[in-house]
C-alpha positions in Angstrom: -25.6 22.9 54.8 -25.6 21.8 51.2 -22.0 21.5 50.0 -21.2 23.7 47.1 -19.6 22.4 44.0 -16.5 24.4 43.1 -16.9 26.7 40.1 -13.8 25.2 38.5 -15.1 21.7 38.7 -18.4 22.8 37.0 -16.5 24.5 34.3 -14.3 21.5 33.6 -17.4 19.3 33.3 -19.0 21.7 30.9 -15.9 21.8 28.8 -15.6 18.0 28.7 -19.3 17.6 27.8 -19.0 20.3 25.1 -15.9 18.5 23.6 -17.6 15.2 23.6 -20.7 16.6 21.9 -18.5 18.3 19.3 -16.6 15.1 18.6 -19.8 13.1 18.3 -21.2 15.7 15.9 -18.1 15.7 13.8 -17.9 11.9 13.6 -21.6 11.6 12.8 -21.2 14.1 9.9 -18.3 12.2 8.3 -18.8 10.7 4.9 -18.2 7.1 4.1 -14.9 8.1 2.4 -13.8 10.1 5.5 -14.6 7.2 7.9 -12.3 5.0 5.7 -9.5 7.6 6.1 -9.8 8.4 2.4 -8.6 4.8 1.6 -10.1 3.1 -1.5 -13.2 1.2 -0.7 -16.9 0.6 -1.4 -20.1 1.1 0.7 -21.5 -2.3 -0.4 -18.8 -4.4 1.1 -15.1 -5.1 1.4 -13.1 -6.0 -1.7 -11.2 -8.8 0.1 -11.2 -10.4 3.5 -8.3 -8.2 4.5 -9.3 -4.7 3.4 -11.4 -4.1 6.5 -8.6 -4.9 8.8 -6.1 -2.8 6.9 -8.5 0.2 6.8 -9.1 -0.1 10.6 -5.4 -0.1 11.3 -4.9 2.9 9.1 -7.8 4.9 10.6 -6.9 4.0 14.2 -3.3 4.9 13.8 -4.0 8.3 12.2 -6.8 9.1 14.7 -4.3 8.6 17.6 -1.6 10.7 15.8 -4.1 13.5 15.1 -5.2 13.6 18.8 -1.6 13.6 20.0 -0.7 16.3 17.5 -3.6 18.5 18.7 -2.6 18.1 22.3 1.0 19.0 21.6 0.0 22.1 19.6 -2.5 23.1 22.3 0.1 22.8 25.0 2.7 24.6 22.9 0.4 27.6 22.2 -0.8 27.7 25.8 2.7 27.8 27.1 3.7 30.5 24.7 0.7 32.7 25.8 0.6 31.9 29.5 4.3 32.3 30.1 5.0 35.1 27.8 7.2 38.0 29.0 5.1 40.9 30.3 6.1 44.5 30.2 6.5 44.7 34.0 8.8 41.6 34.1 12.5 42.3 34.9 15.4 39.9 35.0 15.3 36.2 34.2 12.2 34.2 34.7 12.0 31.6 37.4 14.3 28.6 36.5 12.7 25.2 37.2 14.6 21.9 37.1 14.4 18.3 38.2 10.6 17.9 37.9 10.7 14.1 38.2 6.9 13.4 37.6 7.0 15.5 34.4 10.2 13.8 33.2 8.7 10.4 33.9 5.6 11.3 31.9 7.6 12.6 28.9 9.4 9.2 28.9 6.7 6.7 29.7 3.9 8.2 27.5 5.8 7.9 24.2 7.1 4.4 25.2 3.5 3.2 25.9 2.3 4.8 22.6 5.0 3.1 20.5 4.4 -0.3 22.2 0.7 0.0 21.6 1.1 0.9 18.0 3.6 -2.0 17.6 1.1 -4.5 19.2 -1.7 -3.6 16.8 0.6 -3.5 13.8 2.2 -6.8 14.6 -1.2 -8.4 15.2 -2.7 -7.3 11.9 0.5 -8.0 9.9 0.5 -11.5 11.2 -3.1 -12.0 10.0 -2.4 -10.3 6.7 0.7 -12.5 5.9 -0.9 -15.7 7.2 -1.0 -18.6 4.6 -3.4 -21.5 4.7 -1.9 -24.9 3.8 -4.2 -25.6 0.8 -5.5 -22.5 -1.0 -8.4 -23.0 -3.4 -6.6 -21.3 -6.4 -2.9 -20.6 -7.0 -1.8 -18.0 -9.5 1.7 -17.2 -10.6 2.4 -13.6 -11.5 5.5 -12.9 -13.6 6.6 -9.3 -13.9 8.7 -8.1 -16.8 9.8 -4.7 -18.3 7.1 -3.5 -18.7 4.1 -5.8 -18.5 2.8 -9.0 -16.8 2.2 -12.6 -17.4 -0.5 -14.4 -15.5 -0.4 -18.2 -14.9 -3.1 -20.3 -13.3 -1.0 -23.0 -11.7 -3.8 -25.5 -10.8 -5.3 -25.4 -14.3 -1.9 -25.3 -16.1 -3.1 -22.5 -18.4 -2.1 -18.8 -18.7 -3.4 -15.5 -20.0 -2.0 -14.2 -23.3 1.4 -12.6 -22.7 1.2 -9.0 -21.6 2.5 -6.7 -24.4 0.7 -3.4 -23.7 3.8 -1.4 -23.0 4.4 1.9 -24.9 0.6 2.2 -25.6 -0.5 4.1 -22.5 -2.7 7.0 -23.4 -3.5 5.7 -26.9 -7.2 5.0 -27.9 -8.2 1.5 -26.9 -5.0 0.9 -24.9 -7.0 0.2 -21.7 -8.9 -2.7 -23.4 -5.6 -4.5 -24.2 -4.2 -4.5 -20.6 -3.4 -7.9 -19.2 -6.3 -9.2 -17.1 -6.2 -11.6 -14.2 -9.3 -13.5 -13.3 -10.1 -14.4 -9.7 -13.0 -16.4 -8.2 -15.2 -14.7 -5.6 -15.1 -16.3 -2.1 -12.1 -18.5 -2.9 -8.7 -18.4 -1.1 -6.3 -17.3 -3.8 -2.5 -17.6 -3.3 -0.4 -15.2 -5.4 3.2 -16.4 -6.2 5.2 -13.5 -7.5 8.3 -13.7 -9.7 10.3 -11.2 -11.7 12.3 -11.8 -14.9 14.6 -8.7 -14.8 14.5 -6.0 -12.1 12.6 -5.4 -8.9 8.9 -4.8 -9.5 5.9 -4.5 -7.1 2.5 -6.2 -7.5 -0.2 -3.8 -6.4 -4.0 -4.1 -6.8 -5.0 -0.7 -5.5 -8.4 -1.6 -4.1 -6.8 -4.7 -2.3 -4.9 -2.1 -0.1 -1.9 -4.4 -0.4 1.3 -4.6 -2.5 4.3 -6.8 -2.5 7.8 -6.6 -4.0 8.9 -9.0 -6.8 12.6 -9.7 -6.6 14.5 -11.6 -9.4 15.6 -15.0 -8.2 13.2 -15.0 -5.2 9.5 -16.0 -5.1 7.3 -14.1 -2.7 3.7 -14.9 -2.0 0.5 -13.8 -0.2 -3.1 -15.0 0.1 -6.4 -13.2 -0.1 -10.1 -14.0 -0.5 -11.8 -11.8 -3.1 -15.3 -10.9 -1.7 -16.7 -8.4 -4.1 -17.4 -8.8 -7.8 -16.0 -6.2 -10.1 -13.0 -4.9 -12.1 -10.0 -3.5 -10.2 -7.0 -1.6 -11.4 -3.5 -2.9 -10.8 0.0 -1.4 -11.4 3.6 -1.8 -10.6 4.5 0.1 -7.4 8.3 0.0 -7.8 10.2 2.3 -10.2 11.4 -0.3 -12.7 12.7 1.7 -15.7 11.7 4.0 -18.5 8.2 2.7 -19.1 7.3 2.0 -15.5 4.1 4.0 -15.9 2.9 1.6 -18.7 3.0 -1.4 -16.3 -0.7 -1.7 -15.8 -3.2 -4.5 -15.5 -6.7 -5.3 -14.5 -8.2 -7.8 -12.0 -11.6 -9.3 -12.7 -13.3 -10.9 -9.7 -16.0 -13.2 -11.0 -18.2 -16.0 -9.8 -16.8 -19.5 -9.5 -18.8 -20.7 -12.5 -17.5 -17.9 -14.7 -14.0 -18.5 -13.5 -14.2 -22.1 -14.4 -15.6 -21.2 -17.8 -12.7 -18.8 -18.4 -10.2 -21.5 -17.6 -11.8 -23.8 -20.1 -11.8 -21.0 -22.7 -8.1 -20.4 -22.2 -7.5 -24.1 -22.7 -9.6 -24.2 -25.8 -7.6 -21.3 -27.3 -4.3 -23.2 -26.8 -2.9 -21.2 -23.8 -1.7 -24.3 -22.1 1.4 -24.4 -19.8 3.0 -21.7 -17.9 4.9 -18.5 -18.8 7.7 -18.8 -16.3 11.0 -17.0 -15.5 12.8 -19.3 -18.0 12.3 -16.4 -20.4 14.5 -14.2 -18.2 16.7 -12.0 -20.3 19.3 -11.9 -17.5 20.3 -15.5 -18.3 21.8 -14.4 -21.6 25.5 -13.4 -21.8 26.0 -9.8 -22.8 28.1 -6.9 -21.8 27.1 -3.3 -21.0 29.7 -2.0 -23.5 28.1 -4.0 -26.3 24.6 -2.8 -25.5 25.9 0.8 -25.2 27.6 0.6 -28.6 24.4 -0.8 -30.2 22.3 2.0 -28.8 24.7 4.8 -29.6 26.7 3.8 -32.7 27.5 7.5 -33.5 29.1 8.0 -30.1 31.2 4.9 -30.7 32.3 6.1 -34.2 33.2 9.5 -32.8 35.3 8.0 -30.0 37.2 5.8 -32.5 37.9 8.8 -34.8 39.2 10.8 -31.8 41.5 8.0 -30.7 42.9 7.7 -34.3 43.6 11.4 -34.4 45.5 11.3 -31.2 
């Protein structure tokens, strides 16, 4: 006799095959932007040596979360339908307890998921934060309310001091933004300082940002791999004109970068614009600043005190 395949087994295989076909069709129909998880990027290459790794971590994490979410919702809806109370039911439903395998699954599966996510996050974070001993180019970024100063440490030159604040939205304002030049294919170390409050250095297409804390120098390294102009901004609320704290990054060829360094030197932009211009080093009291800003309030308070 020829053994018969159970009908339930056949149905399960058909459902699995159908699900796999649908998943393949959906993934094949995804656009380039969707495959990146709607993260910034370009079809002709990664912006830096790290953007691909960051995108993969983002897409992988969200893919797992979406799958888990769909499973949880499916089980929840199934339980609500399969175990709903029928008209013929009377009394309390059957009470179940001490289902050890199910309780072990509820405990072990989340632990395994968290540990797996931790492993991949720790692995990629270590690579992203890794520093080589001798970078090709070192730049010092100094944040201030509400602009940026860019120093090229190895060449002892700097860009013109950033003063574009309060001009956001005005005609031609975008052309006056501070611009940082970086050489393509070179390891660049960013050393980040702040003169006043906490800022955050963020080049959007680099998929990376780092806080800038007064009195503390933070750093990171990347290799720009795609020529072009990229927008940057402060990613930490730093005061009234935080939205004006914009800048551009120009990734150029090594030859063009060297020519720009010489051009800055010829224009007299020698030296470094450091944190020695920090306004916090001056002695002043909040009361004095308040009185300077609101003289009428101060005069009214003095008149009120005299009348009393």
